[in-house]
N, C-alpha and C positions, 0 to 999 in steps of 0.2 A: 693769393692774398686775396680778398674779397674784389672784385670790381661791379662800380654801380653809375650809370648814366646822369647824369644831371642835365636835364632836357624841356625845355619851353617849345613852344609853336604858338604861328600866329598863319591864320587861311582866311583872306575875302574872295570876297566876291570878283570884281572887279567892274570896271565902270560900262562891259556889257554884253554880261551875261544875265539871267535872269533866274537862274539856282545856279550855285557853290555847287558842284559834283567834286571836287575836294575831298578826302578825309583823311584823319591824323588822327595818331592818342604817342600820348609822350607818358611813362613810366622808368623808372632807376631801373626797369630790366630791361626795356626792350623799347622802339619807338620807330616809326612805319609814317608813307603817306599814300595813299590811293589814289587813284584820276580816275573817274569815271568816265568811260572813251566816250569820245564825243560821234554822235551821228546814230547811235543805236541809242533804245527805251531805258528811263532810269538808272542813269549814273550817278544821280546822287547813289540811290540807294543800291549800289553794288558797289557804289566803293565805298560808303555806310555800316550797311549787311556785312561787311568781308573784313571792314578794320573794327567791329566791336565781333565776332566770330573768334577772329586771331585774338586779338588781346583777352577773351576771355578764357582763353583755350591753354592758357600761361600753364606750362610744366616745370616744376621742382629743376630737376637734375635735364633740364633743356642742352640736347648734343643738335647736331649738322641732321642727324635723323627724325630726332620728334621736333624738332623742325618743320622740316618737311609735311611730317605727317600733320604742322599742326592749321600749315599751307594751306594741306588738301581737307580738311575737315572744313576750315573755311569756306572754300572755293564751293565746297558740297552746298553749303550754304547759297549760294547761289542759284544752286536749281535748284533749291527746295523752291526757294519762290520763282521760278517759271515753271517749272510740275504745280505751284496754288494758281501761278495767274499769268495763259499763254503769252497773254502783252507785255511780257516783261522778256520772251526769248530776243536773245540779241545784246542784254544787257551785258556792258561787262566792264573790267578796269585794269589800270596799271598797278604793282605793287613794288614797292620798296621800304625796307625795313635793317633797325639796326640791334641785335639782337645782344645779352650776355649769357654764354652760357654757365655751365657747370664746373668748367675747368678753369674760366678765367677768360677764355677769351671771346672775340666777338664774331659775331656771325653774321653778312651781310646776303638777305636774300631780296630776291629781284626779276622782276619782270615787268617789259616795254619801256617807254620812254622818260618816269620819273626818275633821280638820278641823286646817287649817294657819294657825294668830297670828304674825303681828308685833310685836315691844314696839320703836320708835323711838323715841328723842329720849323716851323716856315716857308715851307713848300705846299702850296694847297694842289691839292691833284684829286680828280674824277676816279675815283674806283669801281664806279659798275658799266659797263654797255649798257648804251641805247638797242633796245630789239623795234630797229626799226627800216623803211626803206631805205630813207637818205643815209644813216650808217649802214647799209648792207653795197651804196651803191657807193660812199667814201674809202670802206674795206676791198673794195675792187678796182679803184683807182682811177674813175666815173665823174668822181666829186672832191674838190678841196675840202679836206676837213675848216678852214673857215669861213669856207662858203653853206657849211650847211644848219646854218644856222636861220638863213637865208634863205633856203629852199622852199619852193611854193608846197614843194608838198614833204616837209620837213614834219609835220603829223600825222600819218598814214605810218601805225604803229604795226610792227608783224608778231606780237608776243601777246598776249593777255591773259586774266584768267574769266570764266563764264560759267563755271560749274563743271565742263567738258572733260570726260575723262583723259586727250591724249593734251590738258595745259599743263606746262613744267613752269617750274619758278631755282633758277640758278640758284643756288648757298655756297659763299664763300667764307673761310675763315678767317681771320685779322689776330693778330697781334694787340693786345690792349695794351698802350703804352696812357700813362698818366703824363694829362695834359695835351692830349689830343682834345682834337676838335673836328665833330667831326652836323655836317650840313646835309640836311635831305629834304629833295623840292618836287614842285611837279614842274611840268614844263611851264606852269604859267611862267615864271623866274625864271629857266635855264632860254626858254626858247626864243626871252626878246631882253635879255643881260648877260651882254658877256661877263665869261667865265674869272676874268682878272676884276674887275667894276665889285661884283660880290666879295670875290675873295678878300678884297681889301675889305669889305665891313669882319669879316671872320675875324679876320688880322685882328683887330680893333682895336680888342681887350675889352670890349663890353658882355654882360650879361650874358646866358645863353636866351635869357627873356627880350632883355633888349635890341640882341643880332634877329632874334625871326623877324622882329616889328620891322626891324629898319629897312632889311633882305625884301620884304614881302614891298614895303613902302618908295624902293628904290626901281620893284615891277610896276607898280604904277606910276609913278612919276616915267617909267621907258615909253608905257603904252603900249602892256598887254592888253593882249584882245581875249582876256582868258582868266579863267579863277588859279590863283594864286596862293602856293603853300609852303612855307616851311618850318622844317624842325631844326635844332639846334642840340644837339649834344658835346659834353666833356664828359671826357672818360676820369673819374678819380680812382684809385687803384692804392688807397691810405686807407691807416688806421680809421678817418672823421668816414671813408666810405663803409668800411663792418660798425661803427658804429650808428652809421644808418642803415644800414641794412637792420640788426639784430631789434634798431629802435619799429622800425615802419614793417609791421609787419599782416600789414594789408596789401602795400605797397601797389595802389588803385590806381590804374590805367587814368590821366585827363583826358577828354575826346571833345578834337576840335574840326569845323567847317560841314557835310553834312551830316557826320559822326556826329555832333556838339547836336545839331536839330534833330534826328533822326533819332540819337537817346531819347532825347525828354516828348519826342511823342510816338515811342516804340514800334522798336520796327517790323515787330508780328505781325499789329494792326497796320500796316503798311501793304 
């Protein structure tokens, strides 16, 4: 049975940042969030360049292996930018994405501390594991999971994409179930709003566009000190999905955040 994503996103610079270093895209075949790593140069360029190259690298017969190749290709773009301008050395981005495979399953690709959650049958659960210093402490029993969100070093990540040969992304396969709703977000939401609060918004029955917008608004109301980006995807596996995919021959992605800005400016001129 054909599978498609009905997806939308919202992104906000937030009241405490001068630049939006989050980037995202949505399409019927995939969606992703990238968050430029703070403390390094050109986080907005890193996230936007990666998202644009990844979206452009879509292949017709996507599986875990070809997705990993697309990620590596997008990561090499970051290295190319640094080779052209050594002042960009050290720029990096997190990445979390959801993609429809050629066999009708869903592939979740992830590195860093942007997150993917799934709502299925009324149960909302995180589907990615943070690559972070604090998560490592939680895994070792040195910090309680309930205290992780307020830990002073919660923003210290242990994996990202920077164009390096050793950069790695995990890819996991999930069953596509009609009616599932996925949320992908930067840590501007998950670090400042407890999971149950935005889980309630995800389950409230709003459209994907409205849900993304109200989740971003919730993060702003909670006092997020970061950029905040939220992608919401509804999984469709019925005749309507087949009709949509048959009629939509281009399936062009929509870009958000830094990717929207860099798209109009032109990445190669950056």
